[in-house]
N, C-alpha and C positions, 0 to 999 in steps of 0.2 A: 222631192220627198225621199226620205230614207227611213230605215227601221226605227231610228230614234225619234222621228216625227210622228209615229203612229200611236193610236190609242192603245192603252195597256191591254185591252181585250184582244188586240190583234197580235197573233204570234207568227212572225215571218217564218217561212219555210226556208231554212238556210243550212249551211254546213255540209259535211262530207256525205251524209245520208241523202240530202237533197241532190247533190251532184251525181250520186249513184243512179238516180232516176233517169238522168240524161245519158249517162255512160253505159248503163247496164239495164236498159228497159226490157221488160218481158212482153210488153204490148205497146204498139205505136199507132196513133191515128194521124193521118196526113190530111190537113184541113185546107180546102180551097184548091183541090186538084182539078185541072182542066183537061178536057179531051184532046186539046191541041198538043202536038208533040213539042218537045224541047222547051217546055214551060217549067217553072220552078217545082211545081208539085210532081210532074212526071220525072224530073231529075231526082227528087228525093226517093220516089218509088224505085227508080232504076238502081239507085245506090243500094237500097235494101235487097233487091233481087240479085244484083251482081255479087254481093257479099254474103248471100245466103243467110239473111237474118232469120233466125229460127223461132221468133216469137210471133204473136198475133199481129196482123196488119189490118187496119181499117182505113177506108178511103171516104172522105166527105167531099162532095162536089155537086155540080148541077146536072151533070150528065146522068143518063139512065143506063142500067145494065152494068157492064164491067169496064174497067180501065186497067190495062196491063195484067189482066187475069184476076183483079180484085173486084168484088162487088162494090158498087158505089152507093153510099148512104147520102140522102139529100139533106139531112139535118143532123147537126151535132146532138140534138136532143134524142135522136134515135140510136146513138151509140150505147154499147153496154157500159155499165157503171165501173168506175175504178181503173180506167186505162192509165198505164204508167206515164206515157209521154204523148203529147199532141204537138205536131209540127205545123205551124201556121205558114202557108204559102199564099198569103192574102195581101191585098193592098192595105195601107195604113187605115183607111176608112172602115175596114171590116174587122179590125182586130178587137176592138172593145166588145162588140156584140158576141164575137166568137169566144172571147175569154169568159164572158159571163155565162155562156152556154156550157163551156167546159167546167165551170164551177158547179153548175147544176148537175152535171153528170159525174162529179167526183173525180175528174182528171187530176192526176197528182203533179204533173210538170208540163210546162208549155215552153216551146222555143219559138221566138218571133223573129223572122228574118226582116220584116218590113222596116224601111226607113221612114222618115217624116215625123220624127218625134223630137226629143230634146236636141239632137244634133242639128235639127232644122229650125230650132226656135220654138217648137211645140212642147214646152215643158209641161203645160197643163194636161195635155193629152197623155203624156207619159206618166204623170203623177196619178192619173185616173186608173191606168193599168196597174200601177203599184197597189193602189187601194183595193182594187177588185181581187188581185192575186192574193194579197195578204189576208183579206177578210175571207176569201174562199179557200185558204190553206193550200194554195197552188204555188209550186216553185216556178219562178218566171226567169227565163234567160232571154236577154235582148232588151228592147228591140234593136234594130239595126245590127243584127248578128249575122255573120257570114256562115256560121256553122262550126262543127267540131268533129273530131275523129277519134275513136277509141281503137288504136291499132293493136291492143292486146286482144280484143274480141273481134276485130275486123268490122267495125261499125262506123261508117261515115254518115253524118247527118249534115247535108249541105245542098245548095241549089245551083252552084256555079257549074259543076260538071259531074257526070256519072263515070265512075271508075271502080275497078276492083282494087282494093288497097292491099299493099303487102303487109300482112300481119307480122307482128313481132314474134320471131321464132322463140319458143320457150328455152331452147338450148343455145341462143345467141350469147356468146361470152362478153360481148361489148355492152357497156352500160347504156341504158335507155334514158331518153330525155322526155319530160313532159313540158309542153310549151303553151303558155297562155299569153295572148297578145291582143292589144287593142288596135292592131293594124294587121289585116290579112296579108298585105303585101310583104311586110317585114317578117311575118311568120314564115312565109314561103322562102324568103331569102335565107333565114337561119336554118330552116329544115333542110334545104338543098345543100348548104355548105356543110352542115353536120353529117349529112348522109355521105358526102364525099370523103369524110374522115372516118367512115364506118361507125358512126354513132347513130343508132336507130332512134326513131320517135316511138314513144309509148302512147302519147296523146298530143293532139293539137287542138287548141280552143281559141275561137274568136269570141270575145265576150260582148261585143257591141256596147250599148249604152249602160249595161249593168243596172237596169232598173230594179231587178230582184237579186238573182244569184250574181255574185261578184267574185273578183279574184281571190279574196280571203277564203271563200268556200272551196274553190278549186285547189288552193294551196293545202287546205285541210284534207281534201280527198287524196291528193298526190302524196302527202306526207304519210298516209296509211297504205299507199299502194306499193306492193312489193316490187313491181317491175320498174318503177320510177327511181332513178338515182339522182338526177339533177332537175330542178324546176327552173325553167327559163322564162323570163317575163319581159314583155315590152309594155311599158306603162306610159300612157299619156296623162292620166290622172289616177291617183289613188283616192277613190271616192269615200272610203271609210278608213282613214289612216290608223285609228286605234285597233280596229278589227284586223287590218292588214298586218300590223306589227305583231299582234298576238298570234296570228296564224303563222307568221314567219318564224317566231320563236318556237312554236310547236314543231314546225318542220325541221328547224335546226336541231332541236332536241332529238328528233327522230332520225337524225343522220342524213338529212337531205340538204344539199347545197342549193341556194337560190341565187341566180345571177340575173340582174335586171339592167335594162337600159331605159332612160327616161329623158326625152327631149325637154326643152324649155329652160335651159340655163340662161339664155338671153331673151330679150324682149320680143324679138321676132319669132323665136321658137315658141314662146308662150302664146303669141297670137295665132300661130299655125295650129297649135293644139286645140285652141278654143274653136277655130273654124272647122276642125276635123271632127271633133266628137262632142262639142258643146261643153267641154270640161273647163274648169276654172283652175289655172295653174297656180300653185302656191309657191312659197319661198323655197327655192331649190336647195340652198345650203342647209336649211333647217331639216328639210326632208332627207337629204343625204346623210346628215348626222344620225337621225333616228333609224334610217334603214341600216346603216352601218352597225349601230348598237344592237339591232335585232338580228344581225347575222346575214343580211342581204348584201351581196357584192354588187355595187352600182358601178357600171362601166360607162365610158364616154363615147365610144365609137362602135359601129356595127362590127367591124373586124375584131375589136377587143371583146365584144360580146361573145362571138363564136369561139375565139381563142380561150377565153376564161371558162366557158362552158366545157370545152374539151379538157382543159387542165383539171377541173374539179370532178369531171366524170371519170377520168383515168386515175386521178389521185385525190381521193375524197378528203384526206387530212391535209389541210392547208399548212404550209410551213410558217414558222415564225422567225427563222434566221435567214439572212441574205443569201443570194445565189452564188454558187461557184461556177466559174467559166473556164472552159477548155477551148483553146483556139490554136490555129497554125499561123497566126498573124500577130506580130508585135505591134503593128499599127492599130489593129483593132483593140488592143488592150487599153490604149489611151482613150479611144472613142467609147469603149464600154464604161470607163470611169465617168466620163462626161454624161453619157446617156443615163446611167443609173442615178447619178447625182441629181439630174433634172427630174427624175421620177421619185425623188426623196427615198432612195434605196441605196444601201451600201453593199459592197462586196467584202465580206468579212475576211480577215486574215486567217490563214490555215492554222490549225492547232500545232503546237510544238511537236506533238507526236507525229502528225502527218509530215511536217517538214523534215523531221529527223529520219523518218522512214524513206522519204522520197530522195533526199539529197544524195545518198551514196548510189542510187540507181539511175539518177539523171546525169547527163553530161554536165560538166562544170559550168558551161555557158547557159544552162537552163535553170534559173532559180526556182525553188519550190514555193511558189506563191500563187495568189489568186488575183487576176486571171493567170491560169497556167498556160503559158505559150510554148508549145512544142516546136514551133517553127518548121523549117524544112527537114529537121532531123527525123521527123516521123516517117519520112520517105525511106531513110536508111536504117532506122530502128523502129519498125512498126510495133514492136512490143511496148513502146512508150505509150501507145494509145490506150490499151487496157490498163496499163499501170496508172496513168494519170486519171483516167475516167473512174476507175475503182477507188482511187484515193479521194477524189471529190465526193463520190457517192457515200463514202464512209466517214468523212471528216465531221467532227462534232460541232464545228462552228458553221457549217454550211447547211442551208435548209433546202435548196433545190440546185439543179445542175443544168447549165446551158452549154451545149456543144455547138460552137459557132464556127462553122467552116465556110469561108466566103469565096472559095475558089475550087470547089469540087466538081469534077466532070463525072459523067456517068461511069467511066472506066474506074476512076478513083473511088467512087462510091462502092463499086463492086469489091475494091481492094480493102478499104478500111471500114466500110460500112458494117460488115458483120462483127467486127471487133467492138464497135460502139454498141451494137445491139446486144451482144453477149454480156457486156458490162452493165447495161441498163435494165434488161428484161427481168421481170419478177421482183423488182424492187419497189418499195413504198415511197421512196423519196421522189418528188416530182422532177421530171427531166424532159427537156426538149432538145431534139436535134434540129438545128436551123441550118439548112443548106440552100442558100439563094442561087442555085444553079439553074442554067437555062433549060436543062432537061434532067429528069430523074430516071435512074436505071430501074426498069420495071421489077426486076428480081429483088433489088434492095428495097424498093417501096413496098412490095408484097410482103417481105419479111418483117418490115416495120409494122405493117398492119396485123400480120399474123401474131406478132408478139404484143400487140395492143400498146404500142409506144406512140409518141407524138413526133411527127415530122412536119417542119415548117419551112416555107421558102422565104421567110422574112426574119432576119436577126432582130430588127427593131421591134417588130410585133411580139416576138418571143420575149424580149426583155420587158416590154410593157406588161404582158400577161403575167410573167413571173413576179414582177413587182406588185401588181394588183393583188394577186393571190397571197403573196407574203404579207401585205398590209392587212388583208382580210384575216389571216391567221393571227396576226398581232391584235387585231380588233377583238377577235373572239377571246383572246387571253385577257384583254382589258375588261371585257364584259364580265368575264368570270370573277374579276376582282371588284365588281361594282358594289357600292355601299347601300345597305338597307337603312333608310332614314326614318327617324321618329320625329314627331312634332316637337317644336320648342315649347317650353313652359313659360308662363307669366310674361308673354309679350304684350305690349300696349295694343289697344283696340284701334284698328284703322277704319277710316271712313271710306267712301267710294270716290273714285277718280284720283287725280293727282293729290298726293299727300304733302303737307308742308314739310320743309326740310327738318324742322325741329322734331316733328313726330317720327319722321323716318330715322333720324339719328337716335332717338330714344329706342326705337326698335333694334337698330344695329348694336347699340350698347348692350341691350338685354341679350343679344345673341352672342356677345363676346367679341365684337368688332370695335376696335378703338376709334373714337371720334374725339375732336378737340374738346377740351374742358370748357364748360360754359353752361348756358341755359337760356330759356325764353324770358324776355323782359317785356312787360306791358306798359312800363313807365320808365322815365329817365332815372328815377330813383332806384328801380329794380336793376336797371342796366349798370348803374354806378356800384350797387352792392355786388353784382356778379363780377365786375371788373376788380373790385377790391379783393374778392375771393380768389380769382384765377390769375390775376396779374396782367400786365401789359407786355408786348403790344397785343391789340385786339382786332378782331374783325366783327362787323355787325352786318346782319342780313335781314331784310324785310321778309316777313313770313305770312304767306297766305297760299292755300292750295290753288286759288284762281290767279295768282300772280305768275304769268308766263314770262320767262326770260328776265329774271329779276336783275341780272347784271346790266342788261341793256336799258332797263327802266331806272337805273341809278339806285337800285335797292341793295347794293353791296358796297361797303366801304371797308378798305383793308388798311392795316398798318397804323392803327390809332395808338399813339404812344403815351397819352396821359389823360387825366380827367377833363382838362379843358378841351382837348381835341374830341373827346367822347361827346361832350355836350354839343359842340358845333356839328359833329357828324350825325348826331341824333336828329337835329333839326333839318339838316340837309337831306338825309335819307327820306324823311317823311314828306318833305317838299317835292323831292324827285318822283316818288311813287304817286303822289297826288296829281302831278302833271301827266305822268305816263298812263295811269288808269284812274281817272277821276271817280270818286265814290267808292273805291275799293276799301273794305274794312280789313285791316291786318289782324292776324292772330296775336301779333306782337313782333318783337325784333329778337333774333337770335344773336346773343352776345357770346363770343368764343375767343379763347386764347389762340393767337396765331400758331399754327402747327409748325414744327421744324421742317424745313424743306427736305425733299427726297425725290427719288425718281418718280415721275408722274405716270401712273398707269390708270387704266380704266377697268373696273370689274362690274359686270352687269348681267342682266338676264332678260329674256323675253319669253312670252308664252304665245306660241302659234295656236290659233283657234282650232286647228285640226290636228296638228302633229304633236303639240305639247311644248313644254318648256326646254330652253337651252340656256347655258351660261356662256358669257362672252368675257374674254380677258385680252387686253392688248395695251398698246402704247396710249397714254391718256392725254388730258389737256386738249389743246387744239389739234393735236396730231391724230387723234382717233378719226376725225373726219378728213383731215388732209391726206393721211397715208393709208388708212383702213387696215392697219397692221393688227389684226384681231384673230384669235382662235376661238372657235365654237366648241363647247364641251358639253357632254351629257351631264345632267344634274346629279347623277349617281356615280360619277367618276371618282375613283380612289385618289387620294392626295398624291401618291407617288406618280400616278399617271398624269395628273394636272401639271406637276413639275416638268415632266417630259414634254408636255404640250407647250409650256411656256418657253422652253428652249428651242421651239420651232418658229417662234416669232422672228420676223426679219430683223427686229431690233434686239434680239436676244443678247448681243454683245454688251448692251447697256446693263443687263442684269448681272453680268460677271465682273463688272468694274471696267471703266473706260476712261482713258486719258487722266489717270490719277484718282478717279473717284473709286471708292471701295465697292466690292460686291454687295448687292442688296439682299434683303431677306426674302429669298424666293419661297422658302417654306411658308412664310407668313402670307404671301400672295396666294399660294395654293390652298392653304387652310381657309382663308377668307372666301375664295372661290367655292370651296366645298361647302362652307356655311350658306352661301347664297344659293347653291344648288339644293341644299336641304330645305331652305325656306321655300323655294319655288315648288318643290315636290310636295311639301306638306301644307302649303297655303295656296290652294288653287285660285283664290280670289285675286291674287297678285298677278298682274299682267306684265309689268315691266319694272326693272330695277336698274338704276344708273348711278354708280358711284364713280364720279369723274370730276376732279382727279382724286386718286388715292396716292398719298405720298408714301413711297416705300423707302424705309430707312436702311442703314447698313445692316449687314448680316447679324442676326440675333437681336435686333432692336425693333422688329415688327413693322407695322404700317399704321397710317392714320387715314381714315376716310374723311376727306375735307369737305366734300359735297355729296349730297344724297338725294336722289329723286326716286320715289316709289309710286307707281300708279296701280290702282286696284280697279276691278271691274265696276262699271257704273251700275247704279241701282236698276234692278230688273233684268240684268244680263246673267 
């Protein structure tokens, strides 16, 4: 059950205000406290005491008297009304009754640690908690929740261990991270690694099954929180994608970077997710596209997760231009080109101004280019280090800087390290010093941290992180160019389910997409009249929404050259279809002039039930399945950006002209893809579009959609 499944009279308690009840409660009731030491309830109480929680604390348990200095109340019904937060330290069997009692007492928020709900197959039990909480106007976190910590206020709510937390210092100059995770173990991994980089945590949250409060609510809270600079997310499932995307856009608009990792790209990963949280993994590529469009940086590895979080925490403005590299190794220059190319990232040429300024100051054997290789000359002319670093940091073609020194000892770090630091500190351009040395000089490392710079021991990880953040910056630029679509006027009415090709082509023609000349014929006489109008050669195609795979059924006959052939083909087509699908009644036969050949592409779209629509463009005909050379595009992408995506196809050489064939009309392809995106965004009943093949003609001559399949939602959906 989700908020969209509920009766209109039920108003879910969601959003930043609801999260504030968990993070900044003025009163807390701990429900299910045992007199036995080292139990969950006692741990929660110990955390409140160790961290000097200054609000009211109420204890509900079976014991009489006091526990840890707090008087014990035997029944929730005896609690004062309007407590901000109740923390359940109960077995799953007791949660429902306790939640109902909290509703009676007007408790505003409830945290449920207990497992044994959806993650264990008990979906009905969890749905019942959702209903009670929503109807009772209670914000619900969990079940199966490990807890959370507000390090700004020094408030840990958890049952695993009792500890005094290190509060976020108000004067800490390092940017703080808020982390929301559907895995407690990976949250600990990231927190530990970020702490080693002097990046403090502002909040850590384990959301559990998210029966009530979910990740979008926490994103909204952190977007408004002054202490939070980056929101880090470990996602096993995004349970409400549209709410998530909307919250991500609000956070992006508020200047907060979001960095996420999501397993489940492969089938085994999807299966592991489901067994872990009861989640149902969706289409990873579709999710990735929508997250990217909403401003979320989706990374692929745990190391990259931490690296990108640090980059965006230290340098909030993501670059859009490629990295500049300074090194002492000519061999590394070639490797850097290969590595960045594999990451779909270029190292831009330096500007003419930079080259002309550097050339007279560099030895003649050091060309002023990117990568800038100072070689061993830096030993004899250390002044080249600040010269080269400052040049890269100022160059107008460069978006970020990587200092890649693959042979630095601790002694050499003491020598040239301060020069790098002086050139990089206080600058807005992202920069990483990557020194894969066996040991780090402690004074150099301390100076790096004091100046809030980034020091890495892996050149490869640094290149990966810079590439990811640069692609993020470019994505934000593309999103800013997104198109606002309006509905088409005077389109034909579609039925439900698969649409016959003739109707789909009528719709395409009304949208301004060229289709072969012709029309639907319900008799041989009508077919002959159409042939006389459009001319030969012809193609005829059996038409019925229920006719699956009409080519395999013998329902397509091509290259009909005259009237005699048309009559024979008409009879053959009807006989073929009758054998393939006996009893099928055709709408008629589509009679079309054979389109001039062109490069075969596929332009299509699909609508994910949760994430929404995407457009697909790629090599068409049989090759779309054989090679899978396809780009996924947002439905609101600007035409200029669609052209750029087309050039990233593996088969892009064919677009530019290949082995004597002329360049094709790429602008027409981009325009058609944009029209399909507009259709998908403005007609939500369309679930899928497949124009395959599309014949793309030479530059300036447009394209022709030779085949068209449109599928709409079935009645009742």
